[in-house]
All heavy atoms as an XYZ file, in Angstrom:
1000
protein
N     253.413     29.441    215.691
C     254.295     28.685    214.829
C     255.637     29.395    214.784
O     255.694     30.609    214.753
C     253.668     28.610    213.428
C     254.505     27.891    212.419
S     253.848     27.856    210.732
C     252.165     27.372    210.948
N     256.690     28.596    214.801
C     258.031     29.161    214.661
C     258.892     28.227    213.817
O     258.686     27.006    213.831
C     258.667     29.406    216.027
C     258.956     28.154    216.795
C     259.756     28.396    218.078
N     259.989     27.156    218.778
C     260.886     26.232    218.431
N     261.636     26.417    217.378
N     261.019     25.114    219.113
N     259.828     28.795    213.076
C     260.754     27.981    212.305
C     261.554     27.128    213.279
O     261.876     27.572    214.385
C     261.682     28.858    211.469
C     260.997     29.718    210.406
C     262.025     30.563    209.676
C     260.221     28.861    209.425
N     261.858     25.898    212.887
C     262.562     24.996    213.794
C     263.563     24.147    213.026
O     263.641     24.181    211.803
C     261.575     24.103    214.536
O     261.066     23.111    213.674
N     264.309     23.368    213.793
C     265.238     22.385    213.218
C     265.106     21.066    213.974
O     266.072     20.316    214.103
C     266.672     22.920    213.278
O     267.023     23.203    214.610
N     263.898     20.779    214.477
C     263.643     19.573    215.268
C     263.626     18.295    214.446
O     263.801     17.208    214.980
C     262.300     19.685    216.004
C     262.300     20.773    217.062
O     263.379     21.149    217.524
O     261.204     21.235    217.419
N     263.376     18.419    213.143
C     263.278     17.240    212.268
C     264.548     17.143    211.424
O     264.981     18.123    210.827
C     262.036     17.324    211.361
C     261.984     16.145    210.400
C     260.760     17.386    212.200
N     265.143     15.949    211.417
C     266.354     15.706    210.630
C     266.117     14.536    209.684
O     265.435     13.572    210.035
C     267.518     15.382    211.557
N     266.673     14.617    208.498
C     266.556     13.549    207.505
C     267.585     12.467    207.820
O     268.770     12.756    207.995
C     266.767     14.097    206.080
C     266.746     12.967    205.058
C     265.723     15.147    205.755
N     267.122     11.224    207.896
C     268.000     10.085    208.145
C     268.417      9.401    206.852
O     269.467      8.771    206.786
C     267.313      9.070    209.057
C     266.909      9.578    210.438
C     266.137      8.499    211.184
C     268.118     10.029    211.215
N     267.570      9.478    205.834
C     267.873      8.841    204.554
C     266.635      8.759    203.694
O     265.545      9.128    204.112
N     266.829      8.266    202.480
C     265.705      8.115    201.549
C     265.250      6.670    201.531
O     266.024      5.756    201.752
C     266.115      8.562    200.147
C     266.239     10.076    200.104
C     266.484     10.639    198.767
N     265.584     10.200    197.725
C     265.635     10.669    196.502
N     266.510     11.579    196.165
N     264.806     10.225    195.586
N     263.964      6.507    201.221
C     263.374      5.179    201.153
C     262.350      5.200    200.021
O     261.157      5.112    200.256
C     262.711      4.818    202.483
C     262.384      3.346    202.581
O     262.557      2.631    201.569
O     261.949      2.917    203.650
N     262.837      5.363    198.802
C     261.947      5.476    197.649
C     261.259      4.153    197.374
O     261.872      3.092    197.455
C     262.728      5.912    196.411
C     263.383      7.270    196.606
O     263.059      7.943    197.597
O     264.219      7.639    195.770
N     259.975      4.223    197.044
C     259.211      3.011    196.765
C     259.137      2.706    195.273
O     258.353      1.890    194.845
C     257.812      3.107    197.368
C     256.967      4.217    196.742
O     257.421      4.844    195.755
O     255.867      4.459    197.247
N     259.952      3.387    194.478
C     259.942      3.160    193.047
C     259.143      4.197    192.293
O     259.425      4.492    191.152
N     258.109      4.740    192.911
C     257.292      5.753    192.248
C     257.533      7.132    192.831
O     257.800      8.078    192.126
C     255.808      5.408    192.373
C     255.377      4.255    191.511
C     253.891      4.057    191.572
O     253.153      5.045    191.698
O     253.458      2.899    191.484
N     257.398      7.236    194.144
C     257.509      8.529    194.802
C     258.682      8.532    195.773
O     258.865      7.570    196.514
C     256.220      8.840    195.577
C     254.942      8.890    194.755
C     253.745      9.020    195.676
C     254.992     10.051    193.780
N     259.453      9.626    195.785
C     260.519      9.701    196.777
C     259.938      9.872    198.183
O     258.937     10.559    198.375
C     261.321     10.933    196.355
C     260.405     11.733    195.511
C     259.411     10.791    194.912
N     260.540      9.216    199.141
C     260.132      9.298    200.544
C     261.393      9.396    201.399
O     262.444      8.910    201.010
C     259.344      8.059    200.956
C     258.112      7.838    200.110
C     256.893      7.962    200.949
N     255.705      7.785    200.140
C     254.706      8.635    200.140
N     254.746      9.710    200.889
N     253.646      8.430    199.404
N     261.239     10.009    202.574
C     262.369     10.173    203.479
C     262.076      9.522    204.825
O     260.949      9.573    205.307
C     262.628     11.661    203.742
C     263.084     12.448    202.554
S     263.391     14.176    203.000
C     261.703     14.788    203.069
N     263.114      8.958    205.412
C     263.072      8.550    206.808
C     263.583      9.734    207.606
O     264.632     10.303    207.275
C     263.945      7.318    207.046
C     263.402      6.058    206.382
C     264.233      4.829    206.712
N     265.675      5.016    206.659
C     266.416      5.032    205.553
N     265.831      4.870    204.379
N     267.716      5.204    205.607
N     262.863     10.122    208.641
C     263.262     11.285    209.427
C     263.238     10.971    210.919
O     262.651      9.978    211.354
C     262.357     12.516    209.149
C     262.401     12.904    207.672
C     260.932     12.268    209.603
N     263.884     11.846    211.676
C     263.864     11.766    213.133
C     263.309     13.080    213.669
O     263.607     14.158    213.142
C     265.270     11.535    213.678
N     262.490     12.975    214.685
C     261.940     14.140    215.375
C     262.625     14.212    216.738
O     262.514     13.286    217.528
C     260.428     14.001    215.533
C     259.712     15.043    216.368
C     259.908     16.440    215.779
C     258.221     14.722    216.461
N     263.356     15.291    216.957
C     264.150     15.447    218.184
C     265.006     14.204    218.451
O     264.989     13.653    219.540
C     263.277     15.785    219.372
C     262.636     17.174    219.258
C     261.958     17.586    220.501
N     260.556     17.672    220.728
C     259.503     17.354    219.985
N     259.657     16.854    218.826
N     258.285     17.524    220.380
N     265.678     13.751    217.414
C     266.613     12.625    217.434
C     265.957     11.257    217.614
O     266.652     10.252    217.774
C     267.703     12.849    218.490
C     268.525     14.095    218.218
C     269.634     14.318    219.225
O     269.882     13.424    220.065
O     270.241     15.392    219.168
N     264.628     11.184    217.569
C     263.921      9.905    217.654
C     263.371      9.541    216.274
O     262.529     10.269    215.740
C     262.764      9.991    218.663
C     263.207     10.237    220.085
C     264.102      9.120    220.598
O     263.802      7.941    220.442
N     265.225      9.489    221.191
N     263.835      8.450    215.667
C     263.345      8.060    214.341
C     261.824      7.862    214.340
O     261.263      7.311    215.288
C     264.061      6.745    214.048
C     265.258      6.756    214.944
C     264.844      7.517    216.182
N     261.179      8.314    213.284
C     259.739      8.144    213.119
C     259.474      6.933    212.238
O     260.251      6.621    211.342
C     259.112      9.381    212.473
C     259.290     10.708    213.202
C     258.585     11.816    212.435
C     258.774     10.618    214.623
N     258.354      6.272    212.467
C     257.997      5.129    211.625
C     257.390      5.597    210.307
O     257.485      4.905    209.307
C     257.036      4.203    212.360
O     255.862      4.895    212.718
N     256.764      6.762    210.302
C     256.137      7.283    209.083
C     257.203      7.731    208.083
O     258.203      8.339    208.465
C     255.232      8.467    209.423
N     256.986      7.408    206.813
C     257.846      7.909    205.746
C     257.264      9.223    205.237
O     256.070      9.306    204.940
C     257.946      6.896    204.611
C     258.676      5.604    204.926
C     258.587      4.641    203.740
C     260.118      5.868    205.291
N     258.096     10.230    205.140
C     257.665     11.569    204.730
C     257.817     11.691    203.218
O     258.879     11.373    202.674
C     258.510     12.647    205.450
C     258.449     12.457    206.969
C     258.085     14.036    205.031
C     257.065     12.537    207.561
N     256.786     12.165    202.509
C     256.906     12.318    201.058
C     257.933     13.393    200.699
O     258.065     14.390    201.401
C     255.503     12.736    200.621
C     254.861     13.280    201.839
C     255.490     12.604    203.007
N     258.656     13.144    199.614
C     259.655     14.095    199.137
C     261.062     13.550    199.270
O     261.298     12.513    199.893
N     262.009     14.274    198.661
C     263.413     13.883    198.687
C     264.268     14.898    199.435
O     265.365     14.577    199.882
C     263.938     13.737    197.261
N     263.765     16.135    199.574
C     264.514     17.210    200.212
C     263.614     17.890    201.240
O     262.484     18.269    200.917
C     264.988     18.255    199.169
C     265.726     19.396    199.835
C     265.859     17.597    198.105
N     264.117     18.038    202.464
C     263.402     18.784    203.499
C     263.801     20.244    203.347
O     264.918     20.636    203.654
C     263.765     18.258    204.892
C     263.148     18.975    206.089
C     261.619     18.927    206.038
C     263.659     18.367    207.380
N     262.864     21.066    202.837
C     263.168     22.456    202.508
C     262.868     23.436    203.628
O     263.514     24.476    203.731
C     262.374     22.878    201.260
C     262.840     22.144    200.028
O     263.925     22.474    199.536
O     262.127     21.244    199.571
N     261.867     23.145    204.455
C     261.501     24.054    205.551
C     260.723     23.263    206.593
O     260.107     22.247    206.289
C     260.653     25.210    205.023
N     260.766     23.767    207.823
C     260.001     23.139    208.895
C     259.673     24.174    209.955
O     260.392     25.147    210.134
C     260.759     21.973    209.505
C     262.122     22.341    210.072
C     262.817     21.143    210.669
O     262.366     20.612    211.669
N     263.914     20.718    210.046
N     258.564     23.935    210.618
C     258.136     24.819    211.697
C     257.501     23.975    212.786
O     256.895     22.945    212.518
C     257.136     25.852    211.177
N     257.655     24.415    214.030
C     256.994     23.740    215.146
C     255.743     24.527    215.504
O     255.698     25.754    215.378
C     257.925     23.618    216.344
O     258.357     24.881    216.771
N     254.715     23.802    215.926
C     253.425     24.395    216.242
C     253.242     24.459    217.751
O     253.873     23.709    218.500
C     252.298     23.570    215.613
C     252.448     23.274    214.117
C     251.318     22.386    213.643
C     252.507     24.561    213.329
N     252.356     25.320    218.200
C     252.136     25.499    219.639
C     251.582     24.237    220.308
O     251.784     24.036    221.502
C     251.207     26.683    219.891
O     249.949     26.450    219.277
N     250.929     23.352    219.541
C     250.388     22.119    220.122
C     251.405     20.975    220.130
O     251.074     19.840    220.447
C     249.110     21.692    219.403
C     249.339     21.282    217.958
O     250.496     21.292    217.476
O     248.351     20.939    217.287
N     252.660     21.265    219.760
C     253.707     20.249    219.738
C     253.881     19.585    218.390
O     254.827     18.825    218.194
N     252.992     19.857    217.456
C     253.092     19.289    216.114
C     254.138     20.010    215.276
O     254.757     20.980    215.724
N     254.316     19.518    214.062
C     255.291     20.116    213.147
C     254.711     20.212    211.743
O     253.890     19.378    211.343
C     256.570     19.276    213.104
C     257.427     19.472    214.301
N     257.154     18.873    215.499
C     258.518     20.231    214.495
C     258.058     19.245    216.391
N     258.897     20.063    215.800
N     255.160     21.210    211.027
C     254.796     21.411    209.636
C     256.073     21.275    208.821
O     257.074     21.951    209.101
C     254.181     22.800    209.453
C     253.621     23.117    208.083
C     252.431     22.220    207.765
C     253.197     24.576    208.020
N     256.062     20.375    207.837
C     257.227     20.146    206.990
C     256.912     20.535    205.556
O     255.806     20.275    205.067
C     257.633     18.669    207.016
C     257.848     18.021    208.382
C     258.232     16.560    208.196
C     258.891     18.768    209.174
N     257.882     21.126    204.875
C     257.776     21.435    203.449
C     258.910     20.685    202.764
O     260.081     20.870    203.110
C     257.885     22.949    203.185
C     257.848     23.238    201.691
C     256.778     23.704    203.905
N     258.551     19.815    201.823
C     259.547     19.017    201.113
C     259.327     19.140    199.606
O     258.252     19.530    199.152
C     259.469     17.526    201.513
O     258.256     16.966    201.008
C     259.540     17.347    203.018
N     260.358     18.797    198.850
C     260.249     18.737    197.392
C     260.832     17.412    196.912
O     261.578     16.743    197.635
C     260.987     19.921    196.723
O     262.323     19.992    197.228
C     260.271     21.238    196.979
N     260.493     17.037    195.668
C     260.927     15.755    195.111
C     262.308     15.799    194.462
O     262.833     14.769    194.072
C     259.921     15.259    194.065
C     258.651     14.731    194.693
O     258.591     14.610    195.934
O     257.702     14.447    193.934
N     262.883     16.996    194.292
C     264.198     17.157    193.673
C     264.196     16.677    192.220
O     265.060     15.907    191.804
C     265.274     16.435    194.487
C     266.678     16.853    194.082
O     266.850     17.980    193.574
O     267.617     16.051    194.270
N     263.172     17.119    191.475
C     263.061     16.794    190.053
C     263.083     18.112    189.279
O     262.080     18.823    189.235
C     261.764     16.016    189.742
C     261.662     15.742    188.246
C     261.700     14.734    190.536
N     264.231     18.470    188.673
C     264.316     19.744    187.959
C     263.251     19.866    186.868
O     262.914     18.889    186.201
C     265.714     19.714    187.342
C     266.474     18.729    188.171
C     265.469     17.712    188.624
N     262.722     21.038    186.722
C     261.742     21.412    185.693
C     260.362     20.809    185.899
O     259.460     21.028    185.111
C     262.265     21.081    184.289
C     263.604     21.707    184.036
C     264.744     20.938    183.969
C     263.730     23.083    183.906
C     265.987     21.509    183.763
C     264.970     23.665    183.709
C     266.088     22.877    183.633
O     267.309     23.458    183.448
N     260.181     20.008    186.932
C     258.870     19.425    187.211
C     258.768     19.153    188.712
O     258.435     18.058    189.144
C     258.692     18.132    186.420
C     257.257     17.866    186.066
C     257.139     16.752    185.055
O     257.623     16.910    183.927
O     256.556     15.723    185.411
N     259.074     20.185    189.488
C     259.170     20.039    190.937
C     257.810     19.874    191.595
O     256.854     20.541    191.234
C     259.874     21.255    191.537
C     260.298     21.066    192.963
C     261.312     19.950    193.141
O     262.505     20.206    192.995
O     260.889     18.817    193.455
N     257.732     18.956    192.540
C     256.528     18.751    193.331
C     256.810     19.216    194.752
O     257.851     18.888    195.324
C     256.124     17.264    193.345
O     255.828     16.861    192.011
C     254.901     17.033    194.218
N     255.873     19.977    195.311
C     255.976     20.485    196.669
C     255.018     19.706    197.553
O     253.865     19.485    197.183
C     255.607     21.972    196.687
C     255.628     22.652    198.050
C     257.049     23.119    198.359
C     254.689     23.839    198.051
N     255.499     19.272    198.709
C     254.667     18.570    199.687
C     254.632     19.391    200.967
O     255.673     19.876    201.428
C     255.244     17.187    200.030
C     255.439     16.301    198.848
N     254.443     15.484    198.366
C     256.513     16.105    198.060
C     254.903     14.821    197.318
N     256.160     15.178    197.119
N     253.459     19.533    201.545
C     253.296     20.157    202.859
C     252.709     19.074    203.756
O     251.653     18.515    203.449
C     252.356     21.382    202.785
C     252.183     21.991    204.164
C     252.882     22.415    201.796
N     253.419     18.758    204.837
C     253.038     17.641    205.698
C     252.839     18.146    207.122
O     253.725     18.805    207.681
C     254.114     16.531    205.676
C     253.708     15.364    206.552
C     254.379     16.075    204.253
N     251.695     17.822    207.700
C     251.387     18.177    209.079
C     251.576     16.948    209.954
O     250.966     15.902    209.699
C     249.946     18.684    209.178
C     249.448     19.086    210.559
C     250.250     20.254    211.118
C     247.964     19.418    210.496
N     252.453     17.051    210.961
C     252.700     15.961    211.904
C     252.111     16.326    213.258
O     252.130     17.494    213.654
C     254.203     15.742    212.096
C     255.045     15.411    210.878
C     256.521     15.307    211.283
C     254.588     14.119    210.240
N     251.635     15.328    213.995
C     251.207     15.592    215.373
C     252.441     15.575    216.281
O     253.581     15.377    215.813
C     250.124     14.610    215.825
C     250.597     13.180    216.001
O     251.820     12.905    215.942
O     249.729     12.307    216.200
N     252.250     15.769    217.564
C     253.366     15.854    218.512
C     254.161     14.558    218.596
O     255.334     14.566    218.986
C     252.844     16.241    219.889
N     253.550     13.429    218.206
C     254.235     12.134    218.222
C     254.860     11.770    216.878
O     255.382     10.674    216.716
C     253.259     11.034    218.646
C     252.788     11.222    220.073
O     253.609     11.604    220.929
O     251.593     11.005    220.327
N     254.770     12.686    215.908
C     255.382     12.448    214.609
C     254.529     11.656    213.641
O     255.019     11.192    212.615
N     253.244     11.495    213.916
C     252.342     10.819    212.975
C     251.849     11.826    211.944
O     251.558     12.983    212.281
C     251.163     10.206    213.713
C     251.537      9.020    214.582
C     250.301      8.404    215.215
N     249.667      9.336    216.128
C     249.792      9.310    217.448
N     250.521      8.378    218.012
N     249.177     10.183    218.205
N     251.713     11.388    210.701
C     251.210     12.268    209.646
C     249.706     12.444    209.836
O     248.950     11.480    209.827
C     251.507     11.696    208.246
C     253.019     11.633    208.020
C     250.825     12.537    207.170
C     253.425     10.982    206.706
N     249.299     13.698    210.022
C     247.880     14.020    210.156
C     247.268     14.418    208.824
O     246.106     14.122    208.548
C     247.686     15.173    211.143
C     248.085     14.923    212.589
C     247.891     16.188    213.398
C     247.261     13.779    213.161
N     248.064     15.108    208.024
C     247.534     15.643    206.774
C     248.687     15.946    205.828
O     249.796     16.249    206.256
C     246.772     16.933    207.093
C     245.801     17.362    206.049
C     244.901     18.481    206.559
O     244.484     18.447    207.728
O     244.640     19.378    205.748
N     248.394     15.864    204.533
C     249.394     16.150    203.505
C     248.738     16.908    202.360
O     247.594     16.619    201.995
C     249.985     14.837    202.997
C     250.997     14.989    201.910
C     251.428     13.652    201.342
O     251.291     12.618    202.023
O     251.891     13.654    200.185
N     249.457     17.873    201.826
C     248.984     18.635    200.675
C     250.110     18.612    199.643
O     251.277     18.782    199.989
C     248.665     20.077    201.082
C     248.088     20.894    199.986
N     246.740     20.938    199.757
C     248.668     21.669    199.057
C     246.516     21.734    198.716
N     247.673     22.180    198.283
N     249.767     18.396    198.361
C     250.774     18.316    197.306
C     250.437     19.308    196.202
O     249.288     19.416    195.785
C     250.830     16.896    196.752
C     251.878     16.730    195.688
C     252.051     15.317    195.283
N     250.786     14.723    194.853
C     250.567     13.435    194.782
N     251.494     12.588    195.106
N     249.412     12.975    194.371
N     251.478     20.009    195.726
C     251.336     20.925    194.586
C     252.284     20.435    193.502
O     253.493     20.343    193.720
C     251.703     22.374    194.965
C     250.776     22.894    196.058
C     251.643     23.277    193.735
C     251.176     24.250    196.606
N     251.723     20.085    192.344
C     252.521     19.609    191.217
C     252.223     20.471    189.998
O     251.063     20.643    189.631
C     252.186     18.139    190.890
O     252.397     17.357    192.055
C     253.046     17.614    189.775
N     253.275     21.001    189.415
C     253.141     21.770    188.173
C     254.368     21.504    187.313
O     255.461     21.335    187.846
C     253.045     23.265    188.475
C     251.760     23.618    189.149
C     251.470     25.098    189.003
N     250.257     25.408    189.720
C     250.210     25.788    190.982
N     251.305     25.918    191.664
N     249.063     26.049    191.554
N     254.215     21.493    186.004
C     255.364     21.231    185.129
C     256.249     22.474    184.987
O     256.341     23.078    183.930
C     254.719     20.845    183.801
C     253.407     21.564    183.811
C     252.972     21.605    185.251
N     256.879     22.886    186.092
C     257.812     24.010    186.065
C     258.755     23.884    187.253
O     258.425     23.243    188.246
C     257.058     25.342    186.118
O     256.365     25.469    187.335
N     259.940     24.496    187.151
C     260.886     24.403    188.259
C     260.414     25.205    189.464
O     259.644     26.154    189.330
C     262.181     24.977    187.687
C     261.773     25.788    186.511
C     260.475     25.231    186.015
N     260.871     24.812    190.639
C     260.545     25.544    191.851
C     261.602     25.320    192.912
O     262.173     24.237    193.008
N     261.872     26.367    193.691
C     262.835     26.301    194.780
C     262.207     27.005    195.976
O     261.715     28.130    195.853
C     264.164     26.997    194.403
C     265.119     27.029    195.582
C     264.806     26.320    193.213
N     262.203     26.366    197.136
C     261.654     26.977    198.346
C     262.679     27.979    198.875
O     263.846     27.637    199.085
C     261.343     25.909    199.413
C     260.900     26.560    200.711
C     260.278     24.949    198.903
N     262.222     29.239    199.073
C     263.119     30.275    199.599
C     262.307     31.333    200.338
O     261.090     31.339    200.272
C     263.934     30.893    198.471
C     263.117     31.660    197.457
C     263.987     32.077    196.253
N     263.376     33.119    195.457
C     262.302     33.000    194.699
N     261.679     31.844    194.637
N     261.832     34.012    194.008
N     262.982     32.208    201.053
C     262.360     33.311    201.798
C     261.276     32.804    202.747
O     260.160     33.305    202.780
C     261.768     34.361    200.838
C     262.790     34.952    199.889
O     263.977     34.988    200.249
O     262.407     35.368    198.784
N     261.621     31.807    203.550
C     260.661     31.174    204.464
C     260.502     32.020    205.733
O     261.490     32.416    206.342
C     261.125     29.752    204.843
C     260.120     29.082    205.772
C     261.362     28.912    203.596
N     259.238     32.276    206.108
C     258.939     32.984    207.348
C     257.766     32.289    208.039
O     256.942     31.646    207.395
C     258.564     34.465    207.110
O     257.400     34.524    206.288
C     259.698     35.230    206.453
N     257.720     32.426    209.360
C     256.608     31.892    210.145
C     256.081     33.014    211.022
O     256.852     33.695    211.699
C     257.071     30.720    211.002
N     254.766     33.196    210.976
C     254.136     34.224    211.796
C     252.727     33.769    212.150
O     251.947     33.406    211.262
C     254.084     35.548    211.049
C     253.588     36.692    211.895
C     253.687     38.018    211.178
O     254.632     38.233    210.400
O     252.779     38.835    211.401
N     252.406     33.777    213.432
C     251.086     33.334    213.873
C     250.866     31.888    213.498
O     251.671     31.018    213.838
N     249.799     31.611    212.738
C     249.485     30.246    212.319
C     249.846     29.996    210.859
O     249.355     29.059    210.247
C     247.999     29.962    212.552
C     247.083     30.849    211.723
O     247.592     31.776    211.039
O     245.865     30.636    211.754
N     250.738     30.845    210.292
C     251.030     30.784    208.856
C     252.523     30.670    208.569
O     253.334     31.403    209.132
C     250.477     32.039    208.150
O     249.071     32.129    208.414
C     250.697     31.974    206.656
N     252.862     29.746    207.668
C     254.204     29.620    207.122
C     254.143     30.156    205.699
O     253.280     29.727    204.920
C     254.642     28.143    207.115
C     256.074     27.870    206.687
C     257.026     28.290    207.799
C     256.255     26.393    206.377
N     255.022     31.094    205.361
C     255.036     31.698    204.026
C     256.393     31.471    203.377
O     257.417     31.480    204.055
C     254.777     33.203    204.109
O     253.542     33.466    204.704
N     256.382     31.284    202.057
C     257.633     31.118    201.316
C     257.378     31.346    199.836
O     256.246     31.338    199.370
C     258.235     29.728    201.552
C     257.293     28.587    201.269
C     257.207     28.022    200.006
C     256.481     28.086    202.269
C     256.331     26.977    199.757
C     255.608     27.036    202.033
C     255.537     26.487    200.782
N     258.452     31.557    199.115
C     258.387     31.639    197.652
C     258.804     30.273    197.123
O     259.746     29.666    197.615
C     259.311     32.724    197.131
C     258.890     34.109    197.573
C     259.787     35.185    196.982
N     259.543     36.461    197.609
C     258.521     37.268    197.358
N     257.629     36.910    196.452
N     258.378     38.407    197.978
N     258.081     29.815    196.104
C     258.394     28.509    195.521
C     258.601     28.613    194.012
O     259.553     28.096    193.468
C     257.289     27.504    195.850
C     257.504     26.137    195.259
C     258.669     25.433    195.492
C     256.535     25.547    194.479
C     258.872     24.173    194.958
C     256.713     24.289    193.937
C     257.881     23.605    194.176
N     257.716     29.279    193.325
C     257.826     29.454    191.874
C     257.869     30.940    191.586
O     256.883     31.647    191.775
C     256.641     28.822    191.171
C     256.581     27.327    191.368
C     255.520     26.713    190.480
N     255.174     25.385    190.900
C     255.922     24.307    190.713
N     257.075     24.401    190.123
N     255.510     23.134    191.120
N     259.016     31.421    191.167
C     259.152     32.840    190.849
C     258.894     33.707    192.067
O     259.337     33.400    193.174
N     258.140     34.776    191.874
C     257.847     35.700    192.968
C     256.526     35.407    193.656
O     256.111     36.153    194.541
C     257.859     37.146    192.447
C     259.270     37.617    192.145
O     260.206     37.099    192.777
O     259.441     38.487    191.283
N     255.842     34.349    193.255
C     254.582     33.990    193.913
C     254.848     33.534    195.345
O     255.800     32.805    195.601
C     253.858     32.892    193.144
C     253.406     33.331    191.763
C     252.661     32.249    191.030
N     251.454     31.839    191.711
C     250.272     32.442    191.621
N     250.160     33.522    190.880
N     249.215     31.993    192.256
N     254.003     33.972    196.262
C     254.141     33.597    197.662
C     253.144     32.489    197.977
O     251.953     32.610    197.688
C     253.898     34.809    198.579
C     254.986     35.857    198.329
C     253.877     34.380    200.041
C     254.763     37.152    199.051
N     253.656     31.412    198.533
C     252.811     30.315    198.994
C     252.628     30.484    200.494
O     253.611     30.683    201.222
C     253.448     28.952    198.692
O     253.652     28.846    197.274
C     252.561     27.810    199.159
N     251.375     30.430    200.946
C     251.074     30.530    202.372
C     250.393     29.249    202.828
O     249.460     28.785    202.187
C     250.166     31.717    202.661
C     250.830     33.053    202.425
C     249.939     34.222    202.769
O     248.694     34.080    202.719
O     250.493     35.277    203.082
N     250.885     28.706    203.941
C     250.291     27.518    204.541
C     249.772     27.921    205.917
O     250.559     28.281    206.794
C     251.313     26.375    204.683
C     250.654     25.149    205.304
C     251.943     26.046    203.344
N     248.477     27.890    206.063
C     247.855     28.225    207.350
C     247.414     26.925    208.007
O     246.797     26.072    207.378
C     246.667     29.157    207.132
C     245.932     29.481    208.421
C     244.994     30.643    208.270
N     245.795     31.862    208.290
C     245.709     32.834    207.379
N     244.871     32.751    206.391
N     246.463     33.898    207.477
N     247.729     26.803    209.302
C     247.337     25.623    210.064
C     246.238     26.044    211.036
O     246.476     26.821    211.955
C     248.527     25.028    210.841
C     248.091     23.782    211.602
C     249.670     24.704    209.900
N     245.040     25.531    210.809
C     243.906     25.841    211.688
C     244.042     25.049    212.985
O     244.567     23.932    212.997
C     242.591     25.495    210.995
N     243.565     25.621    214.082
C     243.629     24.959    215.385
C     242.792     23.680    215.397
O     243.114     22.720    216.081
C     243.156     25.905    216.485
N     241.712     23.668    214.614
C     240.882     22.466    214.514
C     240.462     22.299    213.066
O     240.579     23.207    212.250
C     239.669     22.561    215.432
C     238.815     23.756    215.221
C     237.757     23.855    216.332
N     237.208     25.171    216.405
C     236.253     25.655    215.613
N     235.738     24.899    214.688
N     235.831     26.880    215.746
N     239.962     21.128    212.762
C     239.569     20.818    211.382
C     238.385     21.660    210.940
O     237.414     21.798    211.667
C     239.206     19.344    211.261
C     240.393     18.444    211.366
C     239.972     16.986    211.158
N     241.111     16.127    211.215
C     241.864     15.822    210.162
N     241.586     16.315    208.990
N     242.901     15.044    210.290
N     238.510     22.198    209.746
C     237.419     22.898    209.087
C     237.168     22.181    207.775
O     238.082     22.044    206.967
C     237.785     24.366    208.830
C     238.142     25.193    210.066
C     238.707     26.535    209.641
C     236.922     25.375    210.940
N     235.972     21.689    207.587
C     235.642     20.903    206.395
C     236.590     19.713    206.242
O     237.007     19.363    205.146
C     235.659     21.782    205.146
C     234.700     22.968    205.160
C     234.911     23.838    203.932
C     233.261     22.498    205.238
N     236.964     19.125    207.372
C     237.783     17.926    207.346
C     239.279     18.149    207.248
O     240.049     17.207    207.245
N     239.729     19.399    207.173
C     241.163     19.675    207.000
C     241.633     20.755    207.959
O     240.862     21.627    208.335
C     241.449     20.110    205.576
C     241.053     19.050    204.545
C     241.506     19.399    203.156
N     242.934     19.400    202.989
C     243.657     18.325    202.699
N     243.090     17.157    202.573
N     244.953     18.425    202.539
N     242.919     20.690    208.315
C     243.530     21.761    209.109
C     244.428     22.636    208.238
O     244.651     23.788    208.566
C     244.376     21.174    210.241
C     243.546     20.610    211.370
C     244.401     20.146    212.516
N     245.159     21.237    213.103
C     246.181     21.054    213.949
N     246.531     19.839    214.307
N     246.834     22.066    214.441
N     244.955     22.103    207.143
C     245.865     22.856    206.280
C     245.086     23.665    205.239
O     244.185     23.131    204.588
C     246.820     21.932    205.549
C     247.865     21.209    206.382
C     248.702     20.305    205.484
C     248.743     22.188    207.123
N     245.479     24.916    205.077
C     244.965     25.780    204.015
C     246.168     26.301    203.252
O     246.979     27.054    203.802
C     244.177     26.964    204.581
C     242.994     26.598    205.432
C     241.821     26.130    204.557
N     240.663     25.845    205.352
C     240.361     24.647    205.830
N     241.159     23.634    205.611
N     239.269     24.432    206.529
N     246.326     25.892    201.994
C     247.472     26.297    201.179
C     246.967     27.214    200.075
O     246.067     26.840    199.312
C     248.195     25.075    200.575
C     249.379     25.515    199.751
C     248.628     24.119    201.684
N     247.554     28.409    199.998
C     247.161     29.378    198.966
C     248.417     29.955    198.336
O     249.488     29.982    198.945
C     246.310     30.522    199.545
O     247.049     31.175    200.583
C     244.996     30.014    200.099
N     248.277     30.416    197.098
C     249.359     31.113    196.400
C     248.844     32.479    195.982
O     247.696     32.620    195.594
C     249.806     30.334    195.157
C     250.543     29.054    195.475
C     251.026     28.373    194.216
O     250.184     28.009    193.387
O     252.249     28.228    194.082
N     249.724     33.469    196.065
C     249.347     34.812    195.630
C     250.556     35.499    195.000
O     251.679     35.114    195.218
C     248.795     35.626    196.806
C     249.757     35.866    197.923
C     249.106     36.652    199.063
N     249.955     36.711    200.220
C     250.923     37.587    200.390
N     251.167     38.494    199.468
N     251.675     37.563    201.484
N     250.247     36.545    194.261
C     251.320     37.359    193.691
C     251.516     37.193    192.240
O     251.165     36.500    191.451
């Protein structure tokens, strides 16, 4: 996994309840709407897929979305963290199969992408600190 800039936001397409974004992967618009209002981090995977981290841009009640895309830009999996407190994605690093960042205070959020599904999922999201 490595940090990338392959995904660009084209605009918002809110459905009234949840913010969603229209995005392009390597300048090709995707049909899938990505949850969130702000693209905070992204990484490309060795299998051609991408990992996106987005937030809803709601102060004091920020929601974090982690979205796994396949090489064609289809959403394979999504993980959401919602807590009634502010959060800002910062200090993003990618190493091996893990994307790490700080979101709330000094706690570190780690997103591990398994090569294959374990118990039906490839994403493992943990917080520590």
